[in-house]
Short mmCIF file of the C-alpha atoms (twelve columns), coordinates in Angstrom:
data_MODEL
# 
_entry.id   MODEL 
# 
loop_
_atom_site.group_PDB 
_atom_site.id 
_atom_site.type_symbol 
_atom_site.label_atom_id 
_atom_site.label_alt_id 
_atom_site.label_comp_id 
_atom_site.label_asym_id 
_atom_site.label_seq_id 
_atom_site.Cartn_x 
_atom_site.Cartn_y 
_atom_site.Cartn_z 
_atom_site.pdbx_PDB_model_num 
ATOM 1   C CA . MET A 1   3.456   -20.303 13.875  1 
ATOM 2   C CA . GLN A 2   -0.189  -21.320 14.036  1 
ATOM 3   C CA . THR A 3   -2.116  -18.217 13.958  1 
ATOM 4   C CA . PRO A 4   -4.863  -18.326 16.895  1 
ATOM 5   C CA . SER A 5   -8.652  -19.137 15.520  1 
ATOM 6   C CA . ILE A 6   -11.235 -16.685 17.193  1 
ATOM 7   C CA . ILE A 7   -13.435 -17.961 19.456  1 
ATOM 8   C CA . TYR A 8   -17.347 -17.352 18.068  1 
ATOM 9   C CA . LYS A 9   -18.897 -19.492 21.284  1 
ATOM 10  C CA . ARG A 10  -22.314 -18.413 22.621  1 
ATOM 11  C CA . HIS A 11  -23.316 -16.173 19.578  1 
ATOM 12  C CA . ARG A 12  -26.933 -16.935 18.108  1 
ATOM 13  C CA . PHE A 13  -25.416 -16.665 14.791  1 
ATOM 14  C CA . PRO A 14  -22.410 -19.119 12.812  1 
ATOM 15  C CA . PRO A 15  -19.094 -17.492 12.544  1 
ATOM 16  C CA . SER A 16  -19.370 -17.638 8.832   1 
ATOM 17  C CA . ILE A 17  -21.971 -14.936 9.170   1 
ATOM 18  C CA . ILE A 18  -20.288 -12.955 11.995  1 
ATOM 19  C CA . ALA A 19  -17.104 -13.003 9.902   1 
ATOM 20  C CA . HIS A 20  -18.866 -11.738 6.663   1 
ATOM 21  C CA . ALA A 21  -20.406 -8.912  8.675   1 
ATOM 22  C CA . VAL A 22  -17.660 -7.400  9.992   1 
ATOM 23  C CA . TRP A 23  -15.430 -8.232  6.550   1 
ATOM 24  C CA . LEU A 24  -18.385 -6.113  4.676   1 
ATOM 25  C CA . TYR A 25  -17.872 -3.565  7.411   1 
ATOM 26  C CA . VAL A 26  -14.402 -2.959  7.160   1 
ATOM 27  C CA . SER A 27  -13.684 -4.081  3.721   1 
ATOM 28  C CA . PHE A 28  -15.785 -1.574  1.642   1 
ATOM 29  C CA . ASN A 29  -16.095 1.280   3.721   1 
ATOM 30  C CA . LEU A 30  -20.200 0.657   4.411   1 
ATOM 31  C CA . SER A 31  -22.078 2.102   6.990   1 
ATOM 32  C CA . LEU A 32  -23.467 -0.579  9.758   1 
ATOM 33  C CA . ARG A 33  -27.400 0.055   8.421   1 
ATOM 34  C CA . GLU A 34  -25.755 -0.502  4.512   1 
ATOM 35  C CA . VAL A 35  -24.128 -3.619  6.133   1 
ATOM 36  C CA . GLU A 36  -27.835 -4.866  8.049   1 
ATOM 37  C CA . GLU A 37  -29.556 -4.168  5.030   1 
ATOM 38  C CA . MET A 38  -26.912 -6.649  3.167   1 
ATOM 39  C CA . LEU A 39  -27.418 -9.145  5.359   1 
ATOM 40  C CA . LEU A 40  -31.101 -8.744  5.497   1 
ATOM 41  C CA . GLU A 41  -31.292 -9.214  1.647   1 
ATOM 42  C CA . ARG A 42  -29.717 -12.400 1.842   1 
ATOM 43  C CA . GLY A 43  -32.340 -13.589 4.788   1 
ATOM 44  C CA . ILE A 44  -30.125 -12.600 7.579   1 
ATOM 45  C CA . GLY A 45  -31.960 -10.215 10.266  1 
ATOM 46  C CA . VAL A 46  -29.467 -8.840  12.182  1 
ATOM 47  C CA . SER A 47  -29.642 -5.388  13.634  1 
ATOM 48  C CA . TYR A 48  -26.931 -2.948  12.800  1 
ATOM 49  C CA . GLU A 49  -25.749 -2.781  16.183  1 
ATOM 50  C CA . THR A 50  -25.152 -6.096  16.399  1 
ATOM 51  C CA . VAL A 51  -22.910 -5.611  13.370  1 
ATOM 52  C CA . ARG A 52  -20.990 -2.676  15.145  1 
ATOM 53  C CA . ARG A 53  -20.704 -5.098  18.688  1 
ATOM 54  C CA . TRP A 54  -18.647 -7.525  15.914  1 
ATOM 55  C CA . THR A 55  -16.784 -5.039  14.524  1 
ATOM 56  C CA . ALA A 56  -15.601 -3.984  17.963  1 
ATOM 57  C CA . LYS A 57  -15.425 -7.658  19.422  1 
ATOM 58  C CA . PHE A 58  -13.877 -9.484  16.450  1 
ATOM 59  C CA . GLY A 59  -12.752 -6.964  13.991  1 
ATOM 60  C CA . PRO A 60  -9.180  -6.755  15.638  1 
ATOM 61  C CA . GLN A 61  -8.347  -10.237 15.856  1 
ATOM 62  C CA . ILE A 62  -9.316  -10.823 12.033  1 
ATOM 63  C CA . ALA A 63  -7.014  -8.088  11.045  1 
ATOM 64  C CA . ARG A 64  -3.891  -9.590  12.685  1 
ATOM 65  C CA . ASN A 65  -4.828  -13.059 11.064  1 
ATOM 66  C CA . LEU A 66  -4.899  -11.133 7.778   1 
ATOM 67  C CA . ARG A 67  -1.853  -9.254  8.493   1 
ATOM 68  C CA . ARG A 68  -0.255  -12.427 8.993   1 
ATOM 69  C CA . ARG A 69  -0.949  -13.609 5.611   1 
ATOM 70  C CA . GLN A 70  -0.144  -11.136 3.689   1 
ATOM 71  C CA . SER A 71  2.626   -11.727 1.711   1 
ATOM 72  C CA . ARG A 72  6.736   -10.680 2.422   1 
ATOM 73  C CA . VAL A 73  7.641   -7.497  0.902   1 
ATOM 74  C CA . GLY A 74  9.807   -8.078  -2.391  1 
ATOM 75  C CA . ASP A 75  13.279  -7.452  -2.281  1 
ATOM 76  C CA . ILE A 76  13.481  -5.587  -5.786  1 
ATOM 77  C CA . TRP A 77  11.690  -1.895  -5.084  1 
ATOM 78  C CA . HIS A 78  11.015  0.576   -8.574  1 
ATOM 79  C CA . HIS A 79  11.188  4.211   -7.034  1 
ATOM 80  C CA . ASP A 80  9.563   6.849   -8.868  1 
ATOM 81  C CA . GLU A 81  8.312   10.507  -8.799  1 
ATOM 82  C CA . VAL A 82  5.966   12.508  -10.652 1 
ATOM 83  C CA . VAL A 83  4.518   15.944  -10.581 1 
ATOM 84  C CA . VAL A 84  1.169   16.816  -9.752  1 
ATOM 85  C CA . LYS A 85  -0.607  19.942  -9.354  1 
ATOM 86  C CA . ILE A 86  -2.586  20.795  -6.087  1 
ATOM 87  C CA . SER A 87  -4.505  24.057  -6.288  1 
ATOM 88  C CA . GLY A 88  -2.156  25.489  -8.796  1 
ATOM 89  C CA . LYS A 89  1.064   24.674  -7.239  1 
ATOM 90  C CA . ALA A 90  3.401   21.575  -8.344  1 
ATOM 91  C CA . PHE A 91  4.517   18.958  -5.868  1 
ATOM 92  C CA . TRP A 92  6.363   15.893  -6.373  1 
ATOM 93  C CA . LEU A 93  4.992   12.537  -5.571  1 
ATOM 94  C CA . TRP A 94  7.204   9.713   -4.915  1 
ATOM 95  C CA . ARG A 95  6.427   6.437   -4.643  1 
ATOM 96  C CA . ALA A 96  8.491   3.124   -3.703  1 
ATOM 97  C CA . VAL A 97  6.697   -0.030  -5.345  1 
ATOM 98  C CA . ASP A 98  8.241   -3.787  -4.760  1 
ATOM 99  C CA . GLN A 99  8.292   -6.163  -8.060  1 
ATOM 100 C CA . HIS A 100 5.133   -7.541  -7.188  1 
ATOM 101 C CA . GLY A 101 3.415   -4.414  -7.639  1 
ATOM 102 C CA . THR A 102 3.030   -3.856  -3.517  1 
ATOM 103 C CA . VAL A 103 3.019   -0.041  -2.807  1 
ATOM 104 C CA . LEU A 104 5.424   0.134   -0.164  1 
ATOM 105 C CA . ASP A 105 5.132   3.943   0.386   1 
ATOM 106 C CA . GLU A 106 4.503   7.267   -0.925  1 
ATOM 107 C CA . ILE A 107 5.531   10.755  -0.068  1 
ATOM 108 C CA . LEU A 108 4.083   14.260  -1.379  1 
ATOM 109 C CA . GLN A 109 7.287   17.060  -1.480  1 
ATOM 110 C CA . PRO A 110 7.344   20.396  -2.805  1 
ATOM 111 C CA . ARG A 111 11.030  19.908  -4.490  1 
ATOM 112 C CA . ARG A 112 12.679  16.936  -5.884  1 
ATOM 113 C CA . ASP A 113 15.945  16.524  -4.219  1 
ATOM 114 C CA . LYS A 114 17.944  14.403  -2.278  1 
ATOM 115 C CA . ARG A 115 15.872  15.174  0.634   1 
ATOM 116 C CA . ALA A 116 12.937  13.866  -0.297  1 
ATOM 117 C CA . ALA A 117 14.564  10.532  -1.910  1 
ATOM 118 C CA . LYS A 118 16.073  10.087  1.506   1 
ATOM 119 C CA . ARG A 119 13.056  10.240  2.858   1 
ATOM 120 C CA . LEU A 120 11.142  8.171   0.601   1 
ATOM 121 C CA . LEU A 121 13.792  5.444   1.113   1 
ATOM 122 C CA . ARG A 122 14.459  5.395   5.006   1 
ATOM 123 C CA . LYS A 123 10.088  5.452   5.348   1 
ATOM 124 C CA . SER A 124 9.852   2.312   2.903   1 
ATOM 125 C CA . MET A 125 12.800  0.287   4.496   1 
ATOM 126 C CA . LYS A 126 11.224  1.024   7.945   1 
ATOM 127 C CA . ARG A 127 7.686   -0.026  6.828   1 
ATOM 128 C CA . ALA A 128 8.706   -2.689  5.191   1 
ATOM 129 C CA . GLY A 129 11.133  -4.358  8.272   1 
ATOM 130 C CA . SER A 130 13.994  -5.019  5.643   1 
ATOM 131 C CA . VAL A 131 16.835  -3.665  3.402   1 
ATOM 132 C CA . PRO A 132 15.887  -4.607  -0.536  1 
ATOM 133 C CA . LYS A 133 18.669  -6.235  -2.770  1 
ATOM 134 C CA . ARG A 134 18.151  -3.606  -5.256  1 
ATOM 135 C CA . ILE A 135 16.427  -0.713  -6.235  1 
ATOM 136 C CA . ILE A 136 15.507  0.492   -9.362  1 
ATOM 137 C CA . THR A 137 14.649  4.042   -10.238 1 
ATOM 138 C CA . ASP A 138 15.064  6.461   -13.481 1 
ATOM 139 C CA . LYS A 139 18.236  8.477   -13.623 1 
ATOM 140 C CA . LEU A 140 17.630  11.003  -10.942 1 
ATOM 141 C CA . ARG A 141 20.897  11.931  -9.078  1 
ATOM 142 C CA . SER A 142 19.043  12.483  -5.918  1 
ATOM 143 C CA . TYR A 143 18.245  8.702   -5.600  1 
ATOM 144 C CA . ARG A 144 21.928  7.984   -5.829  1 
ATOM 145 C CA . ALA A 145 23.348  10.378  -3.060  1 
ATOM 146 C CA . ALA A 146 20.307  9.092   -1.011  1 
ATOM 147 C CA . LYS A 147 21.752  5.660   -1.417  1 
ATOM 148 C CA . ARG A 148 24.772  6.870   -0.705  1 
ATOM 149 C CA . GLU A 149 24.081  8.144   2.674   1 
ATOM 150 C CA . LEU A 150 21.656  5.647   4.241   1 
ATOM 151 C CA . VAL A 151 22.549  1.787   2.614   1 
ATOM 152 C CA . PRO A 152 25.676  2.340   0.211   1 
ATOM 153 C CA . ARG A 153 26.279  -1.330  -0.482  1 
ATOM 154 C CA . LEU A 154 22.677  -1.592  -2.024  1 
ATOM 155 C CA . ASP A 155 22.495  -2.520  -5.545  1 
ATOM 156 C CA . HIS A 156 21.228  0.258   -7.484  1 
ATOM 157 C CA . TRP A 157 20.274  0.680   -11.316 1 
ATOM 158 C CA . SER A 158 18.941  3.524   -12.853 1 
ATOM 159 C CA . HIS A 159 17.466  3.774   -16.405 1 
ATOM 160 C CA . LYS A 160 15.615  6.170   -18.420 1 
ATOM 161 C CA . LEU A 161 12.209  4.968   -20.218 1 
ATOM 162 C CA . GLU A 162 13.907  5.478   -23.502 1 
ATOM 163 C CA . ASP A 163 16.498  2.563   -22.492 1 
ATOM 164 C CA . ALA A 164 13.428  0.456   -21.526 1 
ATOM 165 C CA . GLY A 165 11.843  0.729   -24.958 1 
ATOM 166 C CA . MET A 166 9.111   2.379   -23.536 1 
ATOM 167 C CA . VAL A 167 9.121   5.438   -25.795 1 
ATOM 168 C CA . THR A 168 6.055   6.671   -26.839 1 
ATOM 169 C CA . SER A 169 5.180   6.688   -30.641 1 
ATOM 170 C CA . ASN A 170 4.353   10.266  -30.265 1 
ATOM 171 C CA . PRO A 171 6.122   12.374  -28.319 1 
ATOM 172 C CA . ALA A 172 5.348   15.969  -27.238 1 
ATOM 173 C CA . PRO A 173 6.805   18.780  -29.183 1 
ATOM 174 C CA . GLY A 174 10.036  19.738  -28.691 1 
ATOM 175 C CA . MET A 175 11.173  16.382  -27.382 1 
ATOM 176 C CA . ALA A 176 13.839  14.357  -28.837 1 
ATOM 177 C CA . VAL A 177 13.661  10.891  -29.544 1 
# 
């Protein structure tokens, strides 16, 4: 299917300048006045109000075209969790990443249990719009229990960092190598 082109008719500036101004504003979290200054440095005199109008008019269509061009989510997902401290309290940051390194989803939970693993798997499948061919996790049993309830036929590989040859040369005191 061909993506519909954006119609820039009856605008004073060429489409490349309009698209560049909208891209600067959206991509880099700049203010309208900063975009105006950046364009002025390149010899293009555009007011911030014009950039605001362009963003309102062309921004949604540019975003749709960019989303269509995004690559498909991979079929092998890596799930992992790490403890983070927020205001002195320990929380678990759960992440799902595909084989290309695209972050599918992240959740922050106070516990490291089956409910959290199930929530991450469900949310990442919903966001990706598909079920993966395989998930790769560490040996936390919560992943296996969550997979068994949601998608029992899913291929599941679990491993420890030692199994993958990623052991640090200086282990923490009390850690067995």
